[in-house]
C-alpha positions as CSV (number, residue, x, y, z in Angstrom):
1,M,2.7,-18.9,13.1
2,I,4.8,-18.8,10.0
3,T,3.7,-20.9,7.0
4,V,6.3,-22.5,4.8
5,V,4.6,-23.0,1.4
6,R,5.5,-26.3,-0.2
7,S,4.1,-27.0,-3.7
8,G,4.2,-29.5,-6.6
9,P,7.2,-30.5,-8.7
10,F,6.2,-28.6,-11.8
11,W,7.5,-25.0,-12.0
12,C,7.3,-22.1,-14.4
13,A,8.3,-18.5,-14.0
14,L,8.1,-15.3,-16.1
15,A,9.7,-11.9,-15.5
16,V,7.2,-9.1,-15.5
17,G,7.3,-5.3,-15.3
18,K,7.8,-3.4,-12.0
19,N,4.2,-2.2,-12.1
20,D,2.6,-5.6,-13.0
21,S,0.9,-7.2,-10.0
22,V,-1.4,-10.1,-9.3
23,D,-5.0,-8.8,-9.5
24,D,-8.5,-10.2,-9.4
25,G,-8.6,-10.4,-13.2
26,L,-5.6,-12.7,-13.2
27,L,-7.0,-14.9,-10.4
28,V,-10.3,-15.3,-12.3
29,A,-8.5,-16.2,-15.5
30,L,-6.3,-18.7,-13.7
31,A,-9.3,-20.3,-12.1
32,A,-11.0,-20.7,-15.5
33,R,-7.9,-22.2,-17.1
34,T,-6.7,-24.5,-14.3
35,G,-10.0,-25.5,-12.7
36,T,-9.1,-24.3,-9.2
37,A,-9.5,-20.9,-7.4
38,L,-6.5,-19.2,-5.9
39,T,-6.7,-16.7,-3.0
40,G,-4.1,-14.6,-1.2
41,I,-2.7,-16.5,1.7
42,G,-0.2,-13.8,2.9
43,Q,3.1,-12.0,2.5
44,G,6.6,-13.1,3.2
45,G,9.8,-14.0,1.5
46,F,12.5,-16.6,0.9
47,G,14.6,-15.7,3.9
48,G,16.5,-12.9,2.3
49,G,16.6,-10.9,-0.9
50,P,13.3,-11.2,-2.8
51,V,10.0,-10.7,-1.0
52,A,6.8,-12.5,-2.0
53,D,3.0,-12.1,-2.1
54,V,1.7,-15.7,-2.2
55,Y,-1.6,-17.1,-3.6
56,A,-2.8,-20.7,-3.5
57,D,-5.8,-22.9,-3.7
58,E,-7.1,-24.6,-0.6
59,S,-5.2,-27.9,-1.2
60,R,-2.0,-26.1,-2.3
61,D,-2.1,-27.9,-5.6
62,I,-1.1,-24.6,-7.2
63,V,0.9,-21.8,-5.7
64,L,1.4,-18.5,-7.4
65,I,4.2,-16.3,-6.1
66,E,4.7,-12.6,-7.0
67,A,8.4,-12.3,-6.2
68,T,10.0,-8.8,-6.0
69,D,13.7,-7.9,-5.5
70,P,13.5,-4.7,-3.5
71,D,17.0,-3.6,-4.3
72,T,16.6,-3.6,-8.1
73,G,12.8,-3.6,-8.5
74,S,13.0,-6.7,-10.6
75,K,9.8,-8.8,-10.5
76,A,8.7,-12.2,-11.6
77,L,5.6,-14.4,-11.3
78,L,6.4,-18.0,-10.2
79,V,4.0,-20.9,-10.5
80,R,4.5,-24.2,-8.7
81,A,1.9,-26.8,-9.5
82,D,1.0,-30.5,-9.0
83,S,0.9,-31.2,-12.7
84,E,2.6,-30.1,-15.9
85,E,-0.7,-29.3,-17.5
86,R,-1.7,-26.8,-14.8
87,A,1.8,-25.2,-14.8
88,I,1.6,-24.7,-18.6
89,A,-2.0,-23.4,-18.3
90,A,-1.0,-20.9,-15.7
91,R,2.1,-19.8,-17.7
92,A,-0.2,-19.2,-20.7
93,V,-2.6,-17.0,-18.7
94,I,0.2,-14.9,-17.3
95,G,1.7,-14.5,-20.8
96,E,-1.7,-13.3,-22.1
97,R,-2.2,-10.6,-19.5
98,Y,1.3,-9.1,-19.1
99,R,4.3,-8.2,-21.1
100,V,6.4,-11.0,-19.9
101,R,10.1,-12.0,-20.5
102,T,11.4,-15.5,-20.4
103,E,14.8,-16.7,-19.3
104,Q,15.8,-17.2,-22.9
105,E,14.8,-13.7,-24.0
106,L,16.5,-12.0,-21.1
107,R,19.7,-14.0,-21.7
108,A,19.8,-13.0,-25.4
109,Q,19.3,-9.4,-24.4
110,A,22.0,-9.5,-21.8
111,R,24.5,-10.9,-24.3
112,E,23.9,-8.0,-26.6
113,D,25.4,-5.5,-24.2
114,L,26.2,-6.9,-20.8
115,G,28.5,-4.0,-19.8
116,G,25.8,-1.5,-20.5
117,Q,22.9,-3.3,-18.7
118,S,24.5,-5.6,-16.2
119,W,21.6,-5.5,-13.7
120,I,19.5,-7.4,-16.3
121,L,21.1,-10.5,-14.7
122,V,18.7,-10.1,-11.7
123,P,15.5,-10.5,-13.7
124,L,17.2,-13.1,-15.7
125,V,17.7,-15.4,-12.7
126,M,14.3,-14.5,-11.4
127,A,12.8,-15.7,-14.7
128,A,14.2,-19.2,-13.8
129,G,12.0,-19.0,-10.7
130,G,14.2,-21.0,-8.4
131,A,14.6,-23.9,-10.8
132,E,18.1,-24.9,-12.1
133,L,19.4,-22.3,-14.4
134,E,19.6,-23.3,-18.1
135,P,23.2,-24.1,-19.2
136,G,23.4,-20.9,-21.3
137,T,22.3,-18.8,-18.3
138,A,24.8,-20.5,-16.0
139,E,27.6,-19.9,-18.5
140,L,26.6,-16.2,-18.9
141,L,26.8,-15.8,-15.1
142,R,30.3,-17.4,-15.0
143,E,31.4,-15.0,-17.8
144,A,30.0,-12.0,-15.9
145,L,31.8,-13.0,-12.7
146,R,35.1,-12.8,-14.6
147,H,34.2,-9.6,-16.5
148,E,36.7,-6.8,-16.6
149,D,34.0,-4.3,-15.5
150,E,33.6,-4.2,-11.7
151,D,29.9,-3.3,-12.0
152,V,29.2,-6.4,-14.1
153,R,31.0,-8.6,-11.6
154,A,29.0,-7.0,-8.7
155,A,25.7,-7.5,-10.6
156,A,26.6,-11.2,-11.2
157,E,27.4,-11.8,-7.6
158,Y,24.1,-10.3,-6.5
159,A,22.2,-12.2,-9.2
160,E,23.7,-15.4,-7.8
161,E,22.5,-14.5,-4.3
162,V,19.0,-13.9,-5.6
163,A,19.0,-17.2,-7.5
164,R,20.0,-19.1,-4.3
165,E,17.2,-17.4,-2.3
166,L,14.5,-18.4,-4.8
167,R,15.4,-22.1,-4.4
168,H,13.8,-22.0,-0.9
169,D,10.2,-22.5,-0.2
170,P,8.6,-19.1,0.5
171,M,7.8,-18.3,4.1
172,V,4.5,-16.5,4.6
173,V,2.9,-14.6,7.4
174,A,-0.8,-15.3,7.1
175,A,-3.0,-12.1,7.1
176,A,-5.0,-13.3,10.1
177,Q,-1.8,-13.6,12.2
178,E,-0.6,-10.0,11.5
179,E,-2.5,-8.5,14.4
180,Q,-1.1,-10.8,17.1
181,E,0.6,-9.2,20.1
182,L,4.3,-8.6,19.6
183,A,6.8,-11.1,21.0
184,E,8.3,-10.0,24.3
185,V,11.8,-9.4,22.8
186,L,10.4,-6.9,20.2
187,R,8.4,-4.7,22.6
188,P,9.9,-1.2,23.1
189,A,10.7,-0.1,26.7
190,L,7.8,2.4,26.4
191,P,4.8,2.4,24.1
192,V,5.3,4.1,20.7
193,E,2.8,5.7,18.3
194,G,2.2,4.5,14.7
195,E,1.8,1.1,13.0
196,E,5.5,0.1,13.4
197,D,5.7,-0.5,17.1
198,W,8.5,-3.1,17.3
199,V,12.1,-2.4,18.2
200,T,14.6,-2.0,15.3
201,V,18.3,-1.9,14.8
202,R,18.0,1.1,12.5
203,P,19.4,4.2,14.2
204,G,17.4,7.4,14.4
205,V,14.0,5.9,15.1
206,P,12.7,7.5,18.3
207,G,11.5,5.1,21.0
208,R,12.2,1.9,19.1
209,A,15.9,1.3,19.7
210,I,16.7,-2.2,21.1
211,P,17.3,-1.6,24.8
212,R,19.6,-4.6,25.2
213,P,23.0,-5.9,23.9
214,V,23.1,-6.8,20.2
215,S,25.4,-9.3,18.5
216,W,26.2,-8.3,14.9
217,W,27.2,-10.5,12.0
218,R,28.0,-10.1,8.3
219,V,27.1,-12.6,5.6
220,P,30.3,-12.8,3.4
221,A,30.0,-12.9,-0.4
222,G,29.5,-16.5,-1.6
223,V,28.1,-17.7,1.7
224,T,24.5,-18.8,1.7
225,D,22.4,-16.9,4.2
226,P,21.6,-19.5,6.9
227,I,18.7,-17.7,8.4
228,P,15.9,-19.4,6.3
229,A,17.1,-22.9,7.2
230,F,17.8,-22.1,10.8
231,T,14.5,-20.4,11.5
232,C,12.5,-23.1,9.7
233,D,14.3,-26.0,11.5
234,Q,13.9,-24.3,14.9
235,D,10.2,-23.4,14.3
236,W,10.9,-19.7,14.7
237,L,8.2,-17.2,13.7
238,I,8.7,-14.4,11.2
239,E,7.3,-11.3,12.9
240,V,8.2,-8.5,10.5
241,V,8.5,-8.6,6.7
242,S,10.0,-5.5,5.0
243,R,7.9,-3.5,2.7
244,D,8.8,-3.5,-1.0
245,D,9.2,0.3,-1.4
246,E,11.6,0.9,1.6
247,P,15.4,1.3,1.1
248,W,15.9,-0.1,4.6
249,R,15.2,-3.8,4.7
250,E,14.8,-5.5,8.1
251,D,13.1,-8.9,8.4
252,I,12.7,-10.1,11.9
253,W,12.2,-13.6,13.3
254,T,11.5,-14.6,17.0
255,A,11.9,-17.8,18.9
256,E,8.8,-19.7,19.9
257,D,9.0,-18.4,23.5
258,G,9.3,-14.8,22.2
259,R,12.5,-14.0,24.0
260,T,15.1,-14.1,21.3
261,A,15.1,-12.3,17.9
262,I,17.0,-12.3,14.7
263,H,17.1,-9.1,12.5
264,A,18.3,-9.6,8.9
265,V,19.3,-6.2,7.5
266,S,20.1,-4.7,4.1
267,H,20.7,-1.1,2.9
268,A,22.7,0.6,0.2
269,E,25.0,2.2,2.9
270,L,25.9,-1.2,4.2
271,A,28.4,-3.5,2.5
272,G,26.3,-6.7,2.1
273,R,23.7,-8.4,4.2
274,H,24.0,-8.2,8.0
275,V,22.3,-10.1,10.9
276,A,21.7,-8.8,14.4
277,V,20.7,-11.1,17.3
278,H,19.5,-10.2,20.7
279,G,17.5,-11.6,23.6
280,Q,17.7,-14.5,26.0
281,D,19.3,-17.3,23.9
282,V,21.8,-15.4,21.7
283,E,24.5,-18.1,22.2
284,T,22.5,-20.8,20.4
285,V,21.9,-18.6,17.4
286,T,25.4,-17.2,17.2
287,T,26.9,-20.7,17.3
288,A,24.8,-21.6,14.3
289,L,25.8,-18.4,12.5
290,R,29.5,-19.1,13.1
291,E,29.2,-22.7,11.9
292,A,27.5,-21.4,8.7
293,G,30.5,-19.1,7.9
294,L,29.1,-15.7,9.0
295,L,31.6,-13.2,10.3
296,A,31.2,-11.8,13.8
297,L,31.6,-8.0,14.2
298,D,32.8,-6.1,17.2
299,G,29.8,-3.8,16.9
300,P,27.3,-2.3,14.4
301,P,28.5,-2.5,10.8
302,A,30.2,0.5,9.2
303,G,27.8,2.9,7.6
304,L,24.8,2.0,9.9
305,D,24.5,5.6,11.1
306,R,24.0,6.6,7.5
307,T,20.9,4.4,7.2
308,A,18.9,6.6,9.7
309,P,15.7,8.0,8.1
């Protein structure tokens, strides 16, 4: 079953390099400085956009999140702790081990040449870690949204989406649950070879096409993706979490009875984020999507055929 990680009120976050990852050395250093040992509890995400590797102590007093945005490669380490002292200690340890960048440093760099490095806005908001953006950062985003350069405006819109996602508690699939039998709605008509044996809405994948009608929806710009809240409220399970290095992003949730599924899809060939629903109780899901402001499509989104591997 999916785990929704809830943590203390004290947050800190630091942007790190694409190749910087949590390792045993960092965990040992954090244990020495904070007085509690962290272990990996699983992989997951915030419902859309950034994905997460999550580490925590047994009582969840400290949660360490390695958040990665797969579209830009931006990465940040987020700490949520039960005390200010522990949050500060964890931040210090991370700063000693990696070449980190703070929200303030990234904002200053962005102001130097926003037109020439517009995608710096993504690590900038990730360095806030889901907390409220500093006034200077919020103002910079507003300026970028009004910028004469279309690329800058697009980067600002995407950065706002990432910032919204990071405000959610991360959802995690525990390692021990990864070997569970696939939900009924995700089983292909015939057995397929390989590790990825679930059905997919991606075209051109032999034997894994969804053998049933699919309801397609698009998340308009400026509309908050409702999937994280809906699946959490309805106790849905996250069955598939996309890998960081894949251009095709498809996260999949299933209802508790295993008979209805939601696929959240992103790819460079698609204009924005899309949602596909199929199974026994499609109507309940689509009603929630419609109320949340998503746009119903007559069929698969334009460009889906170009996402084939």
